[in-house]
N, C-alpha and C positions, 0 to 999 in steps of 0.2 A: 472510519479510516482503519485500515489494517496494514501494519508494518511488519516486515519479515526480514530477518537476516538470510544470507545464503549459506547453506551448509552442503558441501559437496555438490554444488551446482543445482540445488533444489531448496525448497522451503524445508525447515526442520520438521521431522516427523511429529513432534509434539503439537505444532500448529496444525498440521494435516489431521492429526487425531482429534483435536478440538473441533475443527470444522466438520469432521465426519460425525461427531456426536450430535450436531445440530442440523445436519443435512436433511433429515426427514421431518424436522419440526416446522419448516416453512418460515423460520425466523428471518431469512434473507430475501425471500421472494419480493421482488419489486422494490427492494430497499436500495437507496443510493450508497455506493461504497467507493472510496478512493483507496488506492494501493500505493505502498511505499516500500522501497528497499534501498539499502545503502551498503556499500562494501569498500574495503580498502583497495580492491582491484579496479582495473579500468572498466570492467563490465558493469560495475555498480549494482551487482546482485540481480542482473537481468534474467538469469535462468530461474531464480526463485520467484521473481515477479511474474514471469510467464506461467509457471506452475500454479501460483496463487490465483492469477487471472482466470486460468482454465477452471479451477475448482469453484471459484466464486460465481462464474457464469453458469456452471452446471447447477448451482444452487438458485439460479434465476434472479440474482441480484443485478442491479443496474450499475455497471462499472462506469463511473463518471470521469475517471482519469487515473493516471499512474505516474509515479516519479521514481526514477532510478538514479541514485547518487553515487557516481564513481569517485574513487580516491577520497572516501569519506573522512579519513583521519586528517587530511589537509584542510578540511572545510570547517573545523572547529578550533577555537582558541584553547589556551591552557585551562580555562575555567569550564570547558565543556560546552561553551555557547557557540551556536552556529554563527560563523563570521564571514562566510562566503556570500556576497550579495546576489549572485546569480542563483545559487541554490535557495537562498532565502526567498527570492522573488518567485521561483518556481513552486516552492512549498506553499507560499501565500496564495498563489493562483489556484493550486490544487485544493486548498482548504476552502477558498471562496467558491469554487465550482461545487464542491461537496455541500456546502451550506446552502447554496441556491437550489440545488436538486432536492435537498432535504425539505426546504420550505415548500417547493412545488409538490413534492410527494405528500406532505402533510395536508395540503389543501385539496388534493385530488381524492 
């Protein structure tokens, strides 16, 4: 799972740089990957998620799903725990999809 914040409607340069360092290694070829972004804005970091998706697919990874979380600050309680049931269910589903793909990928 790769999670990214959105920085000026894109993924941060540091994440792009890290991915650039492994692009030629083949580390992500046919590997299942789930993508996540959260933002205090209504867009939920969708622009960063789109950019990340494009880069990961160029690296030949299998994108099994993505989750964009809008208004992220409102979805956590004062202890920093995820308290929004819909977001929690969506995140759990994404994690389960990733786990299932990882198991299938390991046996292939």
